C-alpha positions as a LaTeX table, in Angstrom:
\begin{tabular}{lrrr}
\hline
Residue & $x$ (\AA) & $y$ (\AA) & $z$ (\AA) \\
\hline
Met1 & $-1.40$ & $-63.05$ & 22.45 \\
Phe2 & $-4.83$ & $-64.02$ & 23.76 \\
Ser3 & $-7.53$ & $-61.37$ & 23.90 \\
Lys4 & $-9.28$ & $-60.71$ & 27.19 \\
Lys5 & $-12.54$ & $-62.07$ & 25.72 \\
Leu6 & $-10.86$ & $-65.35$ & 24.72 \\
Val7 & $-9.29$ & $-65.77$ & 28.15 \\
Ala8 & $-12.67$ & $-65.07$ & 29.79 \\
Val9 & $-14.39$ & $-67.64$ & 27.60 \\
Met10 & $-11.67$ & $-70.22$ & 28.32 \\
Leu11 & $-12.03$ & $-69.65$ & 32.06 \\
Met12 & $-15.80$ & $-69.97$ & 31.74 \\
Ala13 & $-15.35$ & $-73.23$ & 29.83 \\
Val14 & $-13.06$ & $-74.63$ & 32.51 \\
Ala15 & $-15.57$ & $-73.63$ & 35.18 \\
Met16 & $-18.41$ & $-75.20$ & 33.20 \\
Tyr17 & $-16.41$ & $-78.35$ & 32.49 \\
Gly18 & $-17.81$ & $-80.05$ & 35.55 \\
Cys19 & $-21.29$ & $-79.62$ & 34.13 \\
Ala20 & $-22.69$ & $-82.46$ & 32.38 \\
Ser21 & $-23.29$ & $-83.50$ & 27.80 \\
Ser22 & $-23.66$ & $-86.28$ & 25.50 \\
Pro23 & $-21.94$ & $-85.79$ & 22.18 \\
Asp24 & $-25.15$ & $-87.06$ & 20.59 \\
Arg25 & $-27.13$ & $-84.15$ & 21.99 \\
Gly26 & $-26.34$ & $-80.61$ & 20.96 \\
Thr27 & $-25.10$ & $-77.92$ & 23.29 \\
Val28 & $-26.32$ & $-74.96$ & 21.26 \\
Ser29 & $-30.04$ & $-74.23$ & 21.31 \\
Lys30 & $-32.12$ & $-73.52$ & 18.22 \\
Ala31 & $-31.87$ & $-69.84$ & 19.16 \\
Gly32 & $-28.09$ & $-70.06$ & 18.86 \\
Glu33 & $-27.32$ & $-69.84$ & 22.58 \\
Ile34 & $-25.21$ & $-72.26$ & 24.61 \\
Glu35 & $-27.44$ & $-74.50$ & 26.75 \\
Arg36 & $-27.34$ & $-73.69$ & 30.45 \\
Glu37 & $-26.87$ & $-77.35$ & 31.39 \\
Trp38 & $-25.51$ & $-80.44$ & 29.70 \\
Val39 & $-24.29$ & $-83.89$ & 30.67 \\
Glu40 & $-20.60$ & $-84.62$ & 30.11 \\
Glu41 & $-19.64$ & $-88.09$ & 29.00 \\
Gly42 & $-16.19$ & $-87.81$ & 30.58 \\
Ile43 & $-14.58$ & $-91.24$ & 30.65 \\
Thr44 & $-16.64$ & $-94.15$ & 29.34 \\
Asp45 & $-15.68$ & $-97.80$ & 28.83 \\
Asn46 & $-14.03$ & $-97.09$ & 25.46 \\
Phe47 & $-13.50$ & $-93.33$ & 25.16 \\
Val48 & $-12.51$ & $-90.12$ & 26.88 \\
Phe49 & $-14.72$ & $-87.15$ & 25.90 \\
Ala50 & $-14.05$ & $-83.45$ & 26.43 \\
Arg51 & $-15.79$ & $-80.29$ & 25.35 \\
Gly52 & $-14.24$ & $-76.99$ & 24.31 \\
Ile53 & $-15.78$ & $-73.54$ & 23.93 \\
Gly54 & $-14.27$ & $-70.76$ & 21.83 \\
Ala55 & $-15.33$ & $-67.16$ & 21.35 \\
Ala56 & $-15.35$ & $-65.37$ & 18.02 \\
Asp57 & $-13.38$ & $-62.16$ & 17.67 \\
Gln58 & $-16.22$ & $-59.69$ & 17.12 \\
Ala59 & $-13.76$ & $-57.17$ & 15.62 \\
Leu60 & $-13.48$ & $-59.38$ & 12.54 \\
Glu61 & $-15.89$ & $-58.48$ & 9.77 \\
Asn62 & $-15.65$ & $-61.76$ & 7.87 \\
Lys63 & $-18.06$ & $-64.43$ & 9.19 \\
Thr64 & $-15.80$ & $-67.26$ & 7.98 \\
Gln65 & $-12.85$ & $-65.84$ & 9.92 \\
Lys66 & $-15.00$ & $-65.50$ & 13.04 \\
Met67 & $-16.18$ & $-69.09$ & 12.75 \\
Ala68 & $-12.70$ & $-70.44$ & 12.01 \\
Thr69 & $-11.01$ & $-68.62$ & 14.88 \\
Ser70 & $-13.72$ & $-69.60$ & 17.36 \\
Arg71 & $-13.47$ & $-73.25$ & 16.27 \\
Asn72 & $-9.68$ & $-73.20$ & 16.61 \\
Ser73 & $-9.90$ & $-71.76$ & 20.12 \\
Ala74 & $-12.61$ & $-74.30$ & 21.02 \\
Ile75 & $-10.32$ & $-77.13$ & 19.90 \\
Val76 & $-7.45$ & $-75.83$ & 22.04 \\
Asn77 & $-9.82$ & $-75.43$ & 25.00 \\
Gly78 & $-11.16$ & $-78.96$ & 24.44 \\
Gln79 & $-7.62$ & $-80.36$ & 24.35 \\
Tyr80 & $-6.81$ & $-78.55$ & 27.59 \\
Asn81 & $-9.96$ & $-79.93$ & 29.22 \\
Met82 & $-9.16$ & $-83.45$ & 28.00 \\
Leu83 & $-5.61$ & $-83.24$ & 29.36 \\
Ser84 & $-6.95$ & $-82.04$ & 32.72 \\
Leu85 & $-9.38$ & $-84.95$ & 32.82 \\
Ile86 & $-6.74$ & $-87.54$ & 31.87 \\
Lys87 & $-4.21$ & $-86.17$ & 34.38 \\
Gly88 & $-6.66$ & $-86.90$ & 37.21 \\
Val89 & $-7.13$ & $-90.57$ & 36.30 \\
Asn90 & $-5.88$ & $-93.03$ & 38.91 \\
Leu91 & $-3.51$ & $-95.72$ & 37.70 \\
Glu92 & $-2.68$ & $-99.11$ & 39.11 \\
Gly93 & $-0.05$ & $-98.56$ & 41.77 \\
Gly94 & $-1.92$ & $-95.70$ & 43.42 \\
Ile95 & $-0.64$ & $-92.77$ & 41.36 \\
Thr96 & $-2.36$ & $-90.41$ & 38.95 \\
Val97 & $-1.49$ & $-89.93$ & 35.30 \\
Glu98 & $-0.22$ & $-86.47$ & 36.25 \\
Lys99 & 2.39 & $-87.97$ & 38.62 \\
Ala100 & 3.41 & $-90.54$ & 36.00 \\
Met101 & 3.86 & $-87.75$ & 33.44 \\
Glu102 & 6.11 & $-85.83$ & 35.85 \\
Thr103 & 8.57 & $-88.70$ & 35.99 \\
Asp104 & 8.31 & $-89.97$ & 32.41 \\
Ser105 & 8.82 & $-87.32$ & 29.72 \\
Leu106 & 8.19 & $-89.83$ & 26.91 \\
Leu107 & 4.80 & $-90.65$ & 28.43 \\
Ala108 & 4.00 & $-86.93$ & 28.69 \\
Thr109 & 4.96 & $-86.44$ & 25.03 \\
Asn110 & 2.86 & $-89.43$ & 23.93 \\
Ile111 & $-0.20$ & $-88.30$ & 25.91 \\
Asn112 & 0.05 & $-84.79$ & 24.50 \\
Ala113 & 0.34 & $-86.20$ & 20.95 \\
Ala114 & $-2.65$ & $-88.49$ & 21.49 \\
Ile115 & $-4.77$ & $-85.57$ & 22.73 \\
Lys116 & $-3.80$ & $-83.46$ & 19.72 \\
Gly117 & $-4.98$ & $-86.37$ & 17.56 \\
Ala118 & $-8.31$ & $-86.72$ & 19.36 \\
Gln119 & $-11.29$ & $-86.91$ & 17.02 \\
Ile120 & $-13.65$ & $-83.95$ & 16.81 \\
Val121 & $-17.08$ & $-85.58$ & 16.96 \\
Arg122 & $-19.22$ & $-82.45$ & 17.08 \\
Ser123 & $-18.85$ & $-78.78$ & 16.15 \\
Glu124 & $-21.63$ & $-76.27$ & 16.78 \\
Trp125 & $-21.69$ & $-72.51$ & 16.33 \\
Thr126 & $-23.58$ & $-70.01$ & 18.42 \\
Ala127 & $-25.55$ & $-67.04$ & 17.09 \\
Asp128 & $-22.54$ & $-64.77$ & 17.72 \\
Asp129 & $-20.23$ & $-67.19$ & 15.81 \\
Gly130 & $-18.71$ & $-68.74$ & 18.93 \\
Cys131 & $-18.06$ & $-72.48$ & 18.74 \\
Val132 & $-18.59$ & $-75.53$ & 20.94 \\
Ile133 & $-16.77$ & $-78.75$ & 20.05 \\
Val134 & $-16.69$ & $-82.27$ & 21.49 \\
Leu135 & $-13.47$ & $-84.29$ & 21.33 \\
Arg136 & $-13.20$ & $-88.08$ & 21.64 \\
Leu137 & $-10.08$ & $-90.11$ & 22.37 \\
Gly138 & $-10.09$ & $-93.91$ & 22.39 \\
Lys139 & $-8.97$ & $-95.40$ & 25.69 \\
Lys140 & $-7.06$ & $-97.98$ & 23.65 \\
Ala141 & $-4.59$ & $-95.25$ & 22.68 \\
Leu142 & $-3.89$ & $-94.64$ & 26.37 \\
Lys143 & $-3.67$ & $-98.37$ & 27.13 \\
Asp144 & $-1.19$ & $-98.78$ & 24.27 \\
Met145 & 1.07 & $-96.29$ & 26.10 \\
Gly146 & 1.12 & $-98.62$ & 29.08 \\
Leu147 & $-1.39$ & $-96.73$ & 31.21 \\
Lys148 & $-3.25$ & $-99.23$ & 33.36 \\
Met149 & $-6.25$ & $-97.21$ & 34.45 \\
Leu150 & $-8.37$ & $-98.30$ & 37.36 \\
Ser151 & $-12.00$ & $-99.03$ & 36.56 \\
Lys152 & $-14.71$ & $-96.61$ & 37.64 \\
\hline
\end{tabular}
């Protein structure tokens, strides 16, 4: 079961998702704090980027466990954020990916599998052992599923 702290951090991450970050630029300051503002890549010509934030369980005494659990929760949060972003994409024919997934269970399965296979391009830890990750998924993987996305 999720702890209240983890749920709070996940909700904060979803709320912050609309903020903006480049995977090339860090999101954790030299002081170990999460930056107050960043620029999200979102969907580029070749990739879909998403960020995830995970909190460390402060009840754990082992630093490695704290870092591992916060990274795992950041990955799950990043996958959730990526799925939310992809679901909102408009396809040729005037529907969203979300609507296409509702009527095609194989498509939904393939999209979920692709997101789970997204590349982690950045992992950063905060001073309290929380973690911020950036995921990247090639748009080619989505095109190979038959998704004809409209251009920006």
